N, C-alpha and C positions, 0 to 999 in steps of 0.2 A: 694180739698176738705174739708168740717168742719171737724173739730177736735172735739172729744169727750171734754167738761168740764167737766166732772166727778164731778156735785151737785148734782145728785141725791141721796137722801136717802138711802141707805143700811141699810139691817134687822141688819147685824156685821157694827158699825162705826168704825171700825177700815179699813174697805173696802171701795173702791168710785165706783161709780154705774152711767151710763148713759145709752140711746137710741142713735141708730145708722140707717139712714135709708138705704135702701139697694134695689137694683131693685126686685119686684116682677118674673122677667123673665129676666135674664141676657144678653138672646139676644136682648131685648129691653130696654137698659140704663135707655131710657127717659120716659120711660112708667109709670103704677104706681109700687109705692113703699110700701115696707114694714118694720115693727120696727124691730129691733133688741135689746134684753135687754144685756147690758152688765155691767164688773164687772172688777175692780183691784186690787190690793192691791202694794200700790208703792216699788219700791226697796228701800232698811233700808240704803243702803249706796249710796247715792245720785251722792257722787261726783264721784262712778266708777260705774255708772250705764253703762250697755250696752244696753240696749233696752226692748222689750217686750216680755215674753216665753206667748203664747197663750198656753192653757189646754182647754182637752175635754175627758168630763171622761167617755164616749161613750155611751153607753144604747141599743140600739141608744135610741137619745132622752132625754138625761138626762138632765134636767136644769145647766147650769155651774155657774149661779149666785147663788145655792142651792149647787151645789159641792164644786166648789170651796173654800167656808171658812170651808169645812168639813175637806179638804184633806189635807189645807195648811202648815200646821206644818209637812207633811211628805215630801216637798221636800226639798232638801238639803240646809243646811246653805247658800251656798255661791251663789246658786242661789237665794234665797231670797233676798241676800244681792245685788247682780247684775242686777236682771230683775225685772221689772213693771212684776208682774205677773196676765193676764188676760185669762178671759174665759168668757161665753156666751151663751144663749139659744138659739141653732137654731131653725132657722125658723120652725113655728108651734107645739113650746113647750114651757112650761113655762110660762114667762112674755112678751114674743116675739107674735111677730102673728102668732094665733093659728086658727083651725080648728074650728069651730063653731058648733058641729054635733048635739048639744042638746040646746034647749030652757032653763034647768034648770038642777042641780045635779038630781033631781029627776027623769027626764025623763031616765036620763042616769041609774041612777041605777034600773028602771023599765025593761030597757029591758038586760042589764048587769047580774041584779040579777039570771037570771035564770041560766048562763055560771055553769058547775061543775067548783071548784076549780083545778088549775093545769092542768088537761087534763080529755079528756072523757074517760069513758072506756064503752063499751055495746055500741051496735047498738041506745041506744035511747038517752045517753048520746050524740053521736055522730051529731044525727041528732039536738038537741037541739044546739050543739055548731057550725054546719053548716049554720042553720038555721039564727042563731043570729048575726055571724059575715055577714052575705049578708044583712042582715038588718043594720047593723051598715055601710058596707059600701055606700049604697043606700041613707039613710040618711044622713049620711057627705056629699055623692057629692052632693044633692037636698040642702041642707044647705050653701053651699060654694058660697059665694058673692062674693067673691074677686079673683077665681081663683088659690089659693094657692095650693088645691089639686093637680095640675098639677107640682108641681113645689117643691116636697119635698126631692128630693133624696140629696144622699152624695155630690154628683157633685154641686149641688146647692147651700150647706153648706159650699163647699171648695170657691168657688166663693165670697160667703158672706164673707168670713177670708179672702180672698186677698181684698177685700175691707175697713174690718177692719186693716188689716197691714196697708194699706195706709193710715188710719185714724188715727193710733198711731203715725205716722211719720217715721215707721221703712222701711228702703230700705231692708233689706229681712227676711225672718220667722224665727223664733225661735218658737219650738213647743213640746209641749210632749201631746201624745193621749194616753188612757189606753183602752185598751178590742174593743170595737168597734169605736174608736176613730182613730185606727192603722188602718180602712180602710179608713177613713176622711182625716188621716197623708198622705196614698197612694197616693188617690186620687189627694191631691194639689201638692203633687210631682211631679205627672206626667200632672197634667193642665199645673203647673205655676215650671218648673223644675229649671229656673234661678233665681227664686226667694227663694230658699230654702238655709239659713244660717245655722241652726242646725234641728232637727229633733228628736227625741225618740217617736220609735212604743213599747210599752211597752204590753205584750201578744196579739200579732196578731194572726189575722187570713190570713189563704191562699187566698188572692183577686182574684185569677185566680178560685179557687177551689169555691168559696162562690159566686160570679156573675155570674159564665155562668159554672162552670164545668169543669173539664180536660179531656172533651172527651164525644161523643154520650151519654154513658152511664149513666153518669152523671146527665143529663136531666132528669132522670125518678126520680132522689131524691131530696127532700125538701134540703134548702139550709143547714140545720146545718148538717145533716147527708152528706153531699157533704165536709165540711170543717171538720167532726168526733167529733164535740162535742158532741154527744153521747160517743165516745168510749173514751173523754177525764173523762168524769163524772164518767166511767164505772172504768177505770182506777184508778181516785180519791177516790171513795168509795172503791173498793180491799184496796187501802194505807191507808185508815182510821181503817177498819174494823182491818186490820193486826195491823195494831200499836195503835190501842183499845185493842185488846186482849192481845198484848205484854206490855202494859203499867200497866194490872190488872185492878180489881176494884176500885182501892184506887184512883187512876189518872182517870180511863173513866169509869163509872159505868155503862155502858151498857156490858163491857167485860164481859165474860164467862170462860175465864181462859187460851184458847186459842184460836187460828184463826181458826181452824174447827170449835169449837166448837162456837164464837162468829158469825161465818160467817151463821150458823145453826139457831144461835138466831136471827139475822136479817132475814134470810126466814121464819121463826117463826112466826117474829111480822107482816110483809105482809102478812102472808098467812092469820091470825087473823083481819088485816085490811080487806083484799078483803071481809071478811064474814059480817062486818059491823064498824061503825066508832066507836070510842072510846072517850070519853072526859076525858081531863087532866086538872086540878086545880078545881078552884069553883068561881062563880059569886063574881065579873064582870072578872076576867080572867081568865077563861075556854075557854079551846081551844077545838074543835070538829075536828078529823079529819078522812078522810077514806085512803082509800089504794091511791088515785091520789094525794090527797094533801102531805099528808106525804112525800109520792115521792117527788113532785116538794120542799116541802121544804128543804128536805133533801141536792138535787142539789145546795139550796140556799147556806143553809149552810155549802156547804163543800169551799165555797169561802175564805171564813178567817181561813187560819188553826192553825194559834196563835192568842188569844185574840187580839183585837182593843183597842188599851187604848181609858177610855172614850165611849167602847161601850157596854153595857151590853150583854150577852147571845150568845158571840163569840167567836169562837173557836172550835179545834174539841173535847176538853173537854166539851164545852158546848154541841155539839152535843147530844155527849154519855149520857149526862146528860138526852136531851130533848127527845132522844131515849126511854131511862130507864124509864124515865116517860109515855112515850105510852105500854111499856112494860110491867109496874105495875097498871095502871089502868084499873079499873073497867070495864066489857061489860055493854055499854049503847045503847039496841038492840033499843031503842026509840027515841034516839037522831037524830034529823033531818041532813041529809047528808050535809056538809057544801056546800055553793052556794056563787054566786057572784065573778063576774069578778073586778078585779080591773080600777079603775076610770085612765081616761088619755090613752086607747086604742089608740084612733086614731091618738093622737100625735105619737105614737109608729107603727102604722101600716103604718103612712103615708110613714115614711121611711123605714122601714121593708121591707114594699112591693114596693116599686119602684125600690132598687138596688139588688135585686137579680134576678136570673130565677126560676119559681117556677114551680110545676106542676099543671096542670090547675087543675078546680072543678071536672072536672070529675074523677080525680084519685080514685083509692080505699087506702084512707089514712090509712083505717084501714089493709089493706096489708102494708104498710108499718110502721106502728107503729108494728107491728107482727114481721117486719123484724127489726127492731131497737131492738127488744124486744130481737130477737133472738140472735143479734151477743153485744149485750151490757147489758142486761140484764135489770134490773127494771127500770133504770133511761133513757133508751133507746126511749120510746114511747114519753115521754114527751118533746122531740127536735122536734119529726115529728109536734106533733098539734100547735107550736108555729107557725111555718107556715102553718099552715093549715090557719090559718086567714087570709091570704092571698090570699086564692081562690077566695073568690069572690070581692075582694078587686079593686074599677077600678083603671082600668092602667096608666092611662096619664100621670102620672109621669114619666114612663118607659123612654119617649123621652127624657129627660133628663141626664139617668143614664149613669155613664161611664163604661164600660166594659175592658178599655184596650188601648193599653198596659201598660204594669206596667212598663216596663224597661227604661223610657225616663231618660238620662245623666244627673243627678241632681248638680246645681252649689256646693255642698258638699255632704259630704256622709252620708247615714242615719244609726243611731245606733238602731238597736231593740234589745229588752230586754225580755227576757221569764224564767219563771219558768219550770222546767223540768214537774213538777206533777200538771198542771194548769186545775181546771177541766171544762173549760168551752171553751178556746182555747187552743187545742192541743198543747204543744211544737212542733210538727212536724207543725204546719201551719206559727209558727212566723220563722221557719227555711226555709218555701215556701215563706215566705215574702223577706225576706232578701233574699234567691236567686233570689228573682224577679225582684226586684228591681235593677238598672244599679248600684247604689254603696251603697254599705250597708255592714255592719259588726253583728252580733248575739252576743250580751252577755248572755251567758246562768247563771242561780240560779237554783243549784241544792236543789229545796226546793218543796214545796206545795203552795198550794192557787191560789186564781186567780187574776191577775197582782201584780208586784213586787211593785209598789206604795204601794199598799194593805196589802204585806204579804211583811214589809222592810228587808231587805240586805244591812248592812253601806257599806259591800263593791261593790258594785253594783252601791249603790246612790254615790262613790267617783270617778268611774268611770264617771257616768250620769255626775256629777258636773264638771270633767276635758272635757268633751266634749262640753257641754254646754258653758262653760265659755272661753275656749281656742282650741274647737275643735280636744280635742285632741283622737282620739279612742283607747279603750280597745287591748291588744295583741288580735292577731284572736286565738279562740278558748280560752278564758278565759273565768272560771267557779267559779262561789263566791258561797257562803255561805249563809241562810237565818241567819238572827239574832237570828230567834226561830223558835223553830222548835215542831210541836204538841206531847203535852204530858210533856214538858221537863218544870219545872220551870222558869221562868221568870230570866234572868242574865244565864243560863246555856247557 
């Protein structure tokens, strides 16, 4: 197999880039091929280089060629010294071979521009949501000239990663996957158990709950509800409001001076947004939010509990300031409702809809949203509508889906790492991942935010470093602290 020569230019000249050919259908390795865009940062200590560490940022469908340069500095120092850190754009995403669903960006905007931002509220918006995504699925299928749509599952990507492992010349795979990348890691570990050298799964999902459910009644629920994402977001929101209240208005602008008063203030803000949108700021940086767009933004802003260096407006203190801006904004009854779905949805749906059993199109998703709201409050419906997008998506890729078993003995043990207060994949999912895999150890961080890589803990990084370099697992039951907690000054 030809090895990458890493001679293609990268946006960041400190990285090296190339493309690698992989089979479109791994059942037909001599058939049509597609191209994967790959990137690496060479080990800084070439004399003591161990091999390559593959990184997947999750998503699904987040391009690794963009993500790796953004997070490279978060990898432990000795990992950067001893490994070439390699990532790639999974098939269907980024600069790899992708679905060509639209003739031009304007056509994509014309279709997705009808969508409410975040999730639909009310019968009219729900009808637009269902119709738009049905049209998107048909359009992608009609324009799929390569047959890629049938081969976008995580199992296909895991088989691609096996091709890449051989292409870089490693005997066994070293891997770090965050968020949805944990499913990729678990899938690889069970398809190629003898090829696992070391594997860190950061903020994992419960693989059985996600893919098929753990019982017949689970099939009636969307995957994110089976995995408990709505419950995780609800707990994180509660923690934010409590900590904001305790921090006081000097540290958290949205604080009302006590937990009960701050929760009441948040409920009051949502009630106001249900009545109509508000606009914050002035042109050209003005933001208009209604109920659904604000709730969706809150879910995403819970991911970074402490400020991310170099990334403005991150951390729970920034979330408090953002909410206070909505609270004090004047009524703007004439403001149009925010509309427009994000671009690149086909790439996400190609994987998301292939990998999990979803309720069929005829399911009453409004009732499911009500169920999620009853058990998880304002954030619950958001998670229902994310996979409602799959109800009319063509199902060809399901034939490549891997549904288990998840307990094939691997050549080396796997390390699962998780925050107790993760707002997207609950801590219980990481515990279930560790229990599902044949050989795994769970490392706990008693902190908030989505992924330990994005909410650093020097304690956890030290254990990950020793595991990746030397194969040494942390003692059972180890609990680490995060480097920074919400609303604490840096350095505390």
